[in-house]
N, C-alpha and C positions, 0 to 999 in steps of 0.2 A: 503494500499500500505506500502509496506517495506519500512522503513526510515520516515515514516510520522505519527504522533499522532494528533488526533483530539478530544479535550474535549468539547463537546457541553454542555455549562452551567456547567462545572466540575472543578474539581480541584484535585491536588494529596492529599492533606490535608488542612483541615482547623481549624484555632484556633480562637477561641472567647475568649478574655482576658479582660474582662471587657469594656472598653470604645473603645477597638480595635478589629477589626476582620482581620485576616490575612489570605489570602489562598496562598497555593503554587501552582503556575501553571505549573512550568517547573523546572528542573535543569539538570545540566550536565556540564562536563569540567570546574568545579569550579564556576559555576555560576548560581545564583537563579533568577528566574521570579516570581514575587509576586504580588497580588492585595490586597490592604489595605484600610478598612476603619475606620476613627477615628471619634468619636462623637464630636460634639461641645463643645466648651470650656475644650478642653483638651490640653495636651501639647506633641509636637512631636519633639523628641531630634535627632540631628546628632552628633555622636561623633567622635573626631578624631581616626584614627587607627594606629597601630603600624606598620602594613603592609604598606610600602611605595607604594605598587603597587595596593592596594585596591581601589576601585572606586565604588560609588554608582550612580545611576540614578533614578529621580522621576518625573513621568509625571502625571499632575493633571487631572483627569476626570471630577469631579465636587467638589464643595465646595470653600472654601476659606481660607486661612491661613494668618498670619503676623508675621514679626520678627523684631527685632532690631538690625541691623548690620551696626557697627562702627558709631553708634548715628543715623541712618536713619531708619525710620520704613517702613517697605517693606511689601506690601500685593500680593498675589498670588492667582490665580484663575484658571478656566478651560482652558487647552491647555497650561498652563505655565510649566516650565521645570526646575528642578533643577539636578545639577552635582555636585558631591562631591568628591574630591581627594586632599590627603595631608592637611586637614584642620588644621588650627593652633591653633583652640579651638572647644569648644562645641557651637553648634548653636541651639537655641530654637525656635520653632513655636508654635504658638497659634492658634487652629482652631476656626475661627469665625464661620462656618456653618459645618455640618457634612461634612467630607472630604473623597473622595475616589481617589486613585490615583495608577499607576502600578509602579513597581520599579524592578530594576536590580541591583545586587549585585555581585562582583566579589568575594566575601568572604562570608562564610556561615552565614545567619542572622537567618533563621527560626527556627533553634533549639532552640534558646533563648526563643522563646514563643511556647514551644512544649506543647501537650496535658498533659504531667506530671504536667506543670506549671499551666495550665488551672485546673486541677484537685485541686491542693493546693490552687488556687485563689477561687475555689468554696467552699472550707472550710472557708476561709476569709470571704467571702459573707454570709456564714451561720450563722458565728459569729455575724456579723454586723445586720443580720436580728433578732437576739436574742434581739437586744437593738437598738429602733428606734434612740436613742440619738447618736449611733455610725456609722450611716448609713455614708457611703461613707468616712469614717474616714481614712482608709488605702489609698485611693486615694489621699486625700488632702495631707497625711504625705508624700507620694510619690512625689508629685508634690514640695512640698517645699523642700524635702531631694536633689532632683535631681539640683535644682537651686542653693542650698547652696554648693552643692560639685563642681558645675561649678564655684563659684566664688572662691572657695578654690584650684581650678586647680589639683583636683584629677586625676589620670591616668585612661585610658579606661576601664580597666579592673575594676577597684574600681567603676567607674561611673555605668557600667553595673551591678556588683554585688549589689551596693547600691540600682538602680532601683528596682530589683527583692525582694531584702530583705525588703525594705520599704513597698511593697506591701503585702507581707506575714509575715510582724512582729508580727501580733496579731493571728496567725492560731491556736496558742496553746490555746487559751481561748475557742475552742469548747469543751473543757473538763470541763468547769467550769459551773455549774447549772446556768440557766436562772435566777433564784430567786437571785443569788448573783450578777450577772452583772447588773442587775436592781434594786438592793437595794437602796432606796432612803434614807437611813440612814447610819450610820459609820458601818464599817465591824467588825465584832468580829475577833480576833487574830486567830481562826481557818479558818474563812473565807479569812481572809488576806493571810494566809500560803497556801490556794488553790491558789489564784490569783498569787501569786509569783512562782509557778510553770509553768506557761503559755508560759514564753521565753524558758524554756528547753523542755517542751512538743512541742512546735513549731519547734525547733531545730531539735529534734528526728524526727519528719516527715520528714523532709527536708534530714536529713542525709541517710535516705534510698532511695534517688533519685540521679539522675546524678548531681544535684546540690547542692552537698554537702558542695561546697565550701563557700556558703552563711550562712550555718548554724551557724556558730560562731557569725555573725553579728546580727542574729534574738535573739541568745541566750544572748546577751551582751546588749540589747538596753534599758534595765533598770538598767544597771551598771552606777555608778557614780562617778566622779573622786575623791572625798574624801574617796571612800571605802565603803560607806554607802548603795550602791544599791544592786540589788538583779541580779541573784542568788549566785554569788560567792563573792561578796564583792572585785571586781576588783577596782585598782587604777590607775588614771593617764594614762600612756603611756600602762598600761596592756590592756587598752579598745581600740578596733579597732576604727578608726576615722570615719569608716562607722556607727558603733553603737553609737558612739557620736551624730552624725550627727541626725539620727532617734530619739535619745533621746530628743533633743532640739526640733525638728519638731513636735513629739508626744506630747510633753508638752505643747506647744503653741496651737495646735489644740484641745486638750482636755480643755484647759482653755478657748478658745474662742467659744466654743460650748455648747449649753444647755446640762445639765445632769439631771438624775433624781432627785439628792439631790441637785441641785442649777442652776440659771441662768448663761448664759455665761458672761465672762468677757470682757472687751474692749481689743482690741490688743495692746493699749498702757499700760493698767495695766499687760496684761499678759507679755509683753517684759520687763517692769519694773521688774517685779518678775524673771523673767528668768536672767535679768542682774545683779540683787542682789545676785544671786548665782552662778557666774562664779567663778570658783577655788573651789567651794564648791561641787557643783553638775555638773557644765557644763565647757566645754572647751571654753576659751575665742576666740579662733580663730574661732570656729563653731558659738558661739554665734554673734559674730560681722559679719560673712559672712551672717548669717541668718537675721539679723536685716537689712542690706542692702537690701537683697531680698524684705522684706516687704516694706522698703522706695521705692524701684524702682516701687512696684505693687501698691503703694498709700494706703497700709495698715497702714502707719506710716508716720507721717510728717518729712520732711527731716531735 
């Protein structure tokens, strides 16, 4: 019938992006209707919008989430409803069980998780499958990075770019031979030069997509504030704050997970090492914000 569309078990487009599956059910007149599933123990983030008229609605079909809002822990489940407009700050929810909800947005959302991003994510997943010691590394770094950025009150655009860049930060490692990634002993100079190409290789992959604005973040995530990082030897404010955040979170996760050449360090040891390198390798504001995140999560004592 004219004017009526029926999608029986269908969707306009579907994106599986790691822990999240997002289906576009309908769109028109600036509104998107979506169905989203997020796996247990993931982070679901609401960002403030620069558009004062933007509004989002979320209706939970199944699962459970919790958030700390104004010092109170709030849990939501089936048939609960969230409405967001003129948010004063970022709101982070943790999924306590696999979550499925319907959402309506008056601003475009779906394109942020397009098939292009999915293809890039698949490259990152292929990298992590090469080395069992780095499995889920990017997801953990992304989780830390978003929480750290929230503490630093980054703008909405920066938060969105950081979220995507942190997920994709290591895709350039796809060009590194598996025997180098998994080598249990010290790398040769030639092998290390190979590894140092991965930020640039990852950025080059992204620059050929509509998401080129995050390429510089990916390219700079191994730069260090004293200019001793790579690939360009950038210093201080020459390095994007998003890249500085990924650098700290990346280092912490690498230190606190097992590697082929050593066992994991404790969170306390890793954080002490990062603190000792403030002003040398890492930005002080980033380190202190990240440390606060770890304390709130119980990874460090207060």
